[in-house]
C-alpha positions as CSV (number, residue, x, y, z in Angstrom):
1,X,-13.6,-14.3,-6.8
2,X,-10.6,-12.2,-6.8
3,X,-10.0,-8.9,-4.4
4,X,-10.3,-5.7,-5.4
5,X,-6.9,-4.4,-4.3
6,X,-4.4,-6.1,-2.1
7,X,-1.8,-3.4,-0.5
8,X,1.6,-4.8,0.5
9,X,4.0,-2.2,2.5
10,X,4.6,-0.3,5.9
11,X,2.1,-0.8,8.8
12,X,1.0,2.7,9.2
13,X,0.4,3.0,4.9
14,X,-1.2,-0.6,5.8
15,X,-3.5,0.6,8.5
16,X,-5.0,3.8,6.5
17,X,-5.3,1.2,4.0
18,X,-7.0,-0.9,5.7
19,X,-10.0,2.1,6.6
20,X,-10.5,2.4,3.2
21,X,-11.7,-1.3,2.9
22,X,-8.6,-2.6,0.8
23,X,-6.5,-5.8,1.8
24,X,-3.3,-4.8,3.5
25,X,-0.5,-6.9,4.2
26,X,2.4,-5.9,5.9
27,X,5.3,-8.6,4.7
28,X,7.9,-9.8,7.3
29,X,11.4,-9.1,5.9
30,X,12.6,-11.4,3.1
31,X,8.8,-13.0,2.2
32,X,8.1,-9.6,-0.1
33,X,8.7,-11.8,-3.1
34,X,6.1,-14.6,-2.1
35,X,3.9,-11.8,-1.0
36,X,3.6,-10.0,-4.1
37,X,2.7,-13.4,-6.3
38,X,-0.1,-14.8,-4.2
39,X,-1.2,-11.3,-4.3
40,X,-1.1,-11.4,-8.1
41,X,-3.1,-14.3,-8.2
42,X,-5.5,-13.2,-5.9
43,X,-6.2,-9.6,-6.8
44,X,-7.4,-6.9,-9.4
45,X,-5.0,-4.4,-8.5
46,X,-1.9,-4.7,-6.4
47,X,-0.1,-1.8,-4.8
48,X,3.0,-2.4,-3.8
49,X,4.9,0.5,-0.6
50,X,8.7,2.2,-1.9
51,X,10.4,-0.4,0.6
52,X,8.4,-3.4,-0.3
53,X,9.1,-2.8,-4.0
54,X,12.4,-2.5,-3.4
55,X,13.2,-5.5,-1.6
56,X,11.6,-7.6,-4.6
57,X,14.2,-8.7,-7.4
58,X,13.7,-6.4,-10.2
59,X,13.7,-9.4,-12.4
60,X,10.7,-10.2,-10.4
61,X,9.4,-7.0,-10.0
62,X,9.8,-5.4,-13.3
63,X,7.6,-8.2,-15.4
64,X,4.9,-7.7,-12.2
65,X,4.4,-4.0,-13.1
66,X,4.6,-4.4,-16.8
67,X,1.2,-7.2,-16.4
68,X,-2.1,-5.8,-18.1
69,X,-3.7,-8.3,-15.4
70,X,-3.4,-7.8,-12.4
71,X,-2.1,-4.2,-12.2
72,X,0.7,-3.0,-10.1
73,X,2.0,-0.2,-8.8
74,X,4.3,1.0,-6.4
75,X,3.1,3.4,-4.1
76,X,4.3,5.8,-1.4
77,X,4.5,5.4,1.6
78,X,4.9,7.4,4.9
79,X,7.7,6.1,6.2
80,X,6.6,6.7,9.6
81,X,6.4,10.3,9.8
82,X,3.1,11.7,10.9
83,X,2.0,14.4,8.9
84,X,2.4,17.9,9.9
85,X,-0.8,18.9,10.4
86,X,-3.1,16.9,12.7
87,X,-6.9,16.2,10.7
88,X,-9.0,16.3,13.1
89,X,-7.6,19.9,14.2
90,X,-7.8,20.8,10.2
91,X,-11.7,19.7,10.0
92,X,-12.4,21.5,13.4
93,X,-10.8,24.7,11.7
94,X,-12.5,24.5,8.5
95,X,-15.9,24.0,10.3
96,X,-15.2,27.1,12.3
97,X,-15.2,25.3,15.4
98,X,-11.5,26.3,16.1
99,X,-9.2,29.2,14.6
């Protein structure tokens, strides 16, 4: 059985995808192409972080993006930046617990 979704990209984004139940993998430098090819054999949808996609040769990446099965998409990364607002604080404010 194929995995529903595989994410390939940075550690911070991968952690978020894992929390959502996605099979998230962080490729070592130079291993991006091999992991993309493996993910395409294993998944129905492959999500590539922008830096991971940039490390893959266009001759490999372009046909992958054009394939209909699996669907391959490039998604944005956080680039190590923290969100400007703490999500827990925002929830507390929305609930009226904190001003």
